[in-house]
Each structure stands twice: as C-alpha cells, then as structure tokens.
C-alpha positions as CSV (number, residue, x, y, z in Angstrom):
1,X,0.1,0.1,0.2
2,X,1.4,3.7,-0.9
3,X,2.9,5.4,1.7
4,X,-0.2,7.8,3.9
5,X,-2.8,5.4,1.6
6,X,-5.8,5.0,3.2
7,X,-7.2,1.6,4.0
8,X,-9.7,0.4,0.6
9,X,-12.3,0.4,3.5
10,X,-12.1,3.9,4.9
11,X,-14.1,5.3,2.1
12,X,-16.9,3.4,2.9
13,X,-16.7,3.5,6.6
14,X,-16.3,7.4,5.8
15,X,-19.5,7.9,4.4
16,X,-22.2,5.7,6.7
17,X,-20.0,7.5,9.8
18,X,-21.2,10.9,8.0
19,X,-24.8,10.2,7.5
20,X,-24.6,9.0,10.9
21,X,-23.7,12.3,12.4
22,X,-26.3,14.4,9.4
23,X,-29.5,11.7,11.4
24,X,-27.9,12.4,14.5
25,X,-28.0,16.3,13.6
26,X,-31.7,15.9,12.4
27,X,-32.7,14.2,15.7
28,X,-31.2,16.1,18.0
29,X,-33.0,19.2,15.9
30,X,-36.1,17.3,16.5
31,X,-35.3,16.9,20.6
32,X,-34.1,20.8,20.3
33,X,-37.8,21.4,18.4
34,X,-39.9,22.3,21.7
35,X,-37.5,25.0,22.8
36,X,-36.5,25.9,19.3
37,X,-39.7,26.2,17.9
38,X,-39.7,27.5,14.4
39,X,-36.4,29.2,14.8
40,X,-32.9,28.1,13.7
41,X,-34.4,25.0,11.1
42,X,-31.1,24.6,10.2
43,X,-28.8,25.0,13.0
44,X,-27.7,21.9,13.8
45,X,-26.6,20.9,10.1
46,X,-23.8,23.0,10.4
47,X,-21.7,20.9,12.8
48,X,-23.1,17.7,10.6
49,X,-21.2,19.3,7.4
50,X,-18.3,20.1,9.6
51,X,-17.4,16.5,10.9
52,X,-18.7,15.0,7.2
53,X,-16.1,17.4,5.2
54,X,-13.7,16.0,8.2
55,X,-14.4,12.7,8.0
56,X,-15.4,11.8,4.3
57,X,-14.4,14.9,2.2
58,X,-16.3,17.6,0.7
59,X,-18.3,15.8,-1.7
60,X,-19.9,14.0,0.5
61,X,-20.4,16.8,3.2
62,X,-21.6,18.5,0.0
63,X,-24.2,15.7,0.1
64,X,-24.5,15.5,3.3
65,X,-25.2,19.6,3.2
66,X,-27.9,19.0,0.6
67,X,-30.0,16.6,2.3
68,X,-30.2,17.9,5.4
69,X,-31.7,21.3,4.1
70,X,-34.1,18.8,2.3
71,X,-34.8,16.9,5.9
72,X,-35.0,20.2,7.9
73,X,-36.6,22.2,6.2
74,X,-39.6,19.7,5.5
75,X,-39.4,19.3,9.2
76,X,-39.1,22.6,10.4
77,X,-39.4,25.6,8.0
78,X,-42.8,26.9,8.8
79,X,-44.6,25.9,7.3
80,X,-43.8,22.4,8.2
81,X,-45.0,19.2,6.0
82,X,-44.0,20.7,3.0
83,X,-41.3,22.2,0.1
84,X,-42.1,25.3,-0.5
85,X,-39.8,28.7,-2.0
86,X,-42.9,30.9,-2.6
87,X,-41.6,33.3,1.0
88,X,-38.7,35.4,0.4
89,X,-37.8,34.9,4.3
90,X,-36.8,30.7,2.5
91,X,-35.0,31.9,0.2
92,X,-32.4,33.9,1.8
93,X,-32.7,31.3,4.2
94,X,-32.0,28.8,1.4
95,X,-28.8,31.4,0.5
96,X,-27.8,31.6,3.9
97,X,-27.5,27.9,4.4
98,X,-25.7,27.8,1.6
99,X,-23.1,30.0,1.9
100,X,-22.1,28.9,5.4
101,X,-22.2,25.4,4.1
102,X,-19.7,26.7,1.1
103,X,-17.4,28.3,4.0
104,X,-17.2,25.3,6.6
105,X,-16.5,22.9,3.6
106,X,-14.1,25.1,2.1
107,X,-12.3,25.7,5.5
108,X,-12.9,21.7,6.6
109,X,-10.9,20.9,3.0
110,X,-8.3,23.0,4.0
111,X,-7.7,21.6,6.9
112,X,-8.1,17.6,6.0
113,X,-5.6,18.0,3.2
114,X,-3.7,20.0,5.6
115,X,-4.0,16.7,7.7
116,X,-3.5,13.9,4.8
117,X,0.2,15.6,3.9
118,X,0.7,15.4,7.5
119,X,0.4,12.3,7.9
120,X,2.0,11.3,4.5
121,X,5.0,13.3,5.1
122,X,5.2,11.7,8.7
123,X,5.2,8.1,6.9
124,X,7.5,9.1,4.9
125,X,10.1,10.0,7.3
126,X,9.1,6.9,9.5
127,X,10.0,4.8,6.1
128,X,13.0,6.7,5.8
129,X,14.0,6.5,9.2
130,X,13.8,3.2,9.3
131,X,15.5,2.4,6.1
132,X,18.9,3.8,7.8
133,X,22.2,2.1,8.0
134,X,22.3,3.9,11.5
135,X,21.0,4.5,14.8
136,X,18.4,7.3,14.4
137,X,16.8,9.0,17.5
138,X,14.8,11.8,17.4
139,X,13.7,13.8,20.8
140,X,11.2,16.1,21.5
141,X,12.5,20.1,22.5
142,X,13.0,19.1,25.7
143,X,15.0,16.3,25.0
144,X,12.4,13.5,25.8
145,X,13.2,10.5,23.0
146,X,10.1,10.3,19.9
147,X,11.8,7.9,17.4
148,X,14.0,5.4,17.4
149,X,14.9,3.0,14.4
150,X,15.7,-0.8,14.1
151,X,19.6,-0.2,14.4
152,X,19.2,2.2,17.3
153,X,17.2,-0.2,19.2
154,X,20.0,-2.7,18.1
155,X,22.7,-0.4,19.6
156,X,21.2,0.9,22.8
157,X,19.2,-1.9,24.0
158,X,16.2,-0.2,23.8
159,X,13.3,-1.0,21.9
160,X,10.6,2.3,21.1
161,X,8.1,1.7,23.0
162,X,10.1,1.3,26.1
163,X,12.4,4.3,24.8
164,X,10.1,6.8,23.6
165,X,9.3,10.0,25.9
166,X,12.2,9.4,28.5
167,X,15.5,11.7,28.7
168,X,18.1,11.0,25.9
169,X,20.3,10.2,28.1
170,X,18.3,7.4,29.6
171,X,18.4,5.2,26.1
172,X,21.5,6.8,25.4
173,X,23.8,7.0,27.6
174,X,27.6,8.2,26.7
175,X,30.6,7.5,29.3
176,X,34.3,9.5,27.7
177,X,36.0,6.0,26.9
178,X,39.3,7.4,28.6
179,X,38.2,9.4,32.7
180,X,35.2,7.0,32.4
181,X,33.4,10.1,33.2
182,X,29.5,10.9,31.3
183,X,29.3,12.8,28.8
184,X,26.9,15.7,28.2
185,X,23.7,15.3,26.5
186,X,23.8,15.7,23.0
187,X,20.4,16.8,22.4
188,X,20.2,19.0,25.1
189,X,23.6,20.8,24.0
190,X,22.5,21.1,20.1
191,X,19.0,22.4,21.4
192,X,21.3,25.0,23.5
193,X,23.7,25.9,20.7
194,X,21.7,25.7,18.1
195,X,24.2,24.0,16.2
196,X,25.2,20.1,14.8
197,X,27.3,19.0,17.4
198,X,29.7,16.0,17.6
199,X,30.7,13.6,20.5
200,X,33.9,13.6,21.5
201,X,36.7,10.9,20.1
202,X,36.5,8.1,22.3
203,X,32.6,7.9,23.1
204,X,31.6,4.7,24.7
205,X,27.2,4.0,24.7
206,X,27.0,1.9,27.7
207,X,24.1,-0.1,26.2
208,X,20.9,-1.0,27.8
209,X,22.3,-4.6,29.2
210,X,25.9,-2.7,30.5
211,X,27.7,-3.8,27.3
212,X,29.6,-0.5,26.0
213,X,30.2,0.2,22.3
214,X,32.3,2.8,21.1
215,X,29.9,4.8,18.8
216,X,30.2,7.9,16.3
217,X,27.9,10.5,17.0
218,X,26.1,13.5,16.0
219,X,23.1,15.5,16.8
220,X,21.5,18.1,14.8
221,X,18.2,20.8,16.1
222,X,14.8,20.4,13.9
223,X,13.4,23.5,13.4
224,X,9.6,23.9,12.8
225,X,8.2,26.1,10.3
226,X,8.4,29.5,12.4
227,X,11.8,28.5,13.2
228,X,11.7,27.6,17.0
229,X,13.7,24.1,17.6
230,X,10.9,21.6,18.0
231,X,13.3,18.4,18.7
232,X,16.8,16.8,18.0
233,X,17.9,14.6,15.5
234,X,21.0,11.9,16.7
235,X,22.8,9.3,14.2
236,X,25.2,7.2,15.5
237,X,26.9,4.0,14.6
238,X,30.0,1.8,16.4
239,X,33.0,3.5,15.9
240,X,35.4,1.7,13.1
241,X,38.4,-0.6,14.8
C-alpha cells in the first residue's frame, strides 16, 4: 500500500459515519424543537457538515448538506410538512444556509488536506529513518525520545516502545572511554547551541545490558516552520576499529 494511502474500506465507513452524523443532527433538532420552535431550522446541520467534510471529504459533505437541507426544510421550515419557496424569507434562508455550508466545507477541506499531507510526511519520514543503516533517534524540544529506528534499538538495547518519552541520556547513556566520566547529553547541547554537535572522540555508549560500544554520533536541532527548536535528531554508529 502506498505511503499515506487510506485503507480500501475507509471511504465506505467514512460515508456511513457522515450519514450517521447527519441523522444525529436531525434527531438533535427534533429534541430541541420544543425550545427552538420555528426558529433556526438548520442550526444543527452545520456541525454535521463540518464533521462530514472532516471524516469523509468535501463531496460527501456537499451531499450531507443537501440531504440535511431537504430533511430540515420539510420537518422544521414553516409551514412544516411541505416544500415551498414562495416566501422571500425561505429563499434568503436557503442562500444563507448554502453560503455558510460552503465556507464550512472550504475550511474543512483545507484542514483535511493539511492533515493528509502531514500524515503522509510522517509516514515517509518513518520509512526513510527505518531504512537508514545507522542508528537514528529523534527527540522533542525537551530532549525526550520520540523515535528510535531498528538500528538504534539494536545498538542501545532499548525498543522504541520502551524508549519513547524517556530523556535521551537514559536510553543513550554515553561516557568517555578514557576517563569513564559521563558525556553531556548531545540533544540538549544541540538544542542549546542551535547547531550541529559531534560526540567527542573515544565516546562509549553504555547499552541497556551494560555492554559498552565505541560509537560516533552527531546531533542536530530540528526547526519548525516558525524557526523555533522543535526537537533534535541524533545519528550514531559503531566506530570503526
């Protein structure tokens, strides 16, 4: 399956979900009828349209808006129980409903597209990092681990599930090979200096089982679109003898 591609069943389930939301919106308007009376016949539909565009896309949302208008027009538009467009107020209400739904669908479509792009980008990055022949660890802005690839798991002895959320220096504990003293957390150093940093020569990685491996490591800060530090990426490998 291509990166970011939805499951084949997803469109059908999404459409069913959108219809369910529409039914809920109509039922809710029925429940509110004793309080609203003849006012705001379409008020609950806007939430249904917003939900439909988010879970099933803009085309389905347009269908939901149309179906919802027909149902609520018949049930709640005065005079009730029939379709009529011989009143200026009814025509104005239709235009307002259509424009409002158009805005809701437009905003929802943009947000949904942004979500798909973000999901596809995360999937692509995950596949890319997993295929790298070196250990890779990413952290958040507080130097807590957010990702660890398979090579990194093998070198540190920590699984991604166990390492996620831990401070980097817990799963990636390093000491100086000559003095045995701890080495400063590379992620914290990269974030503080806002620059690429390298582990000093003779760095040893103390694995989860206590085994010490001579490694080479580089850490670089990750900047978001606003230019702020959002995390750090650490790349490491066993040092060549």
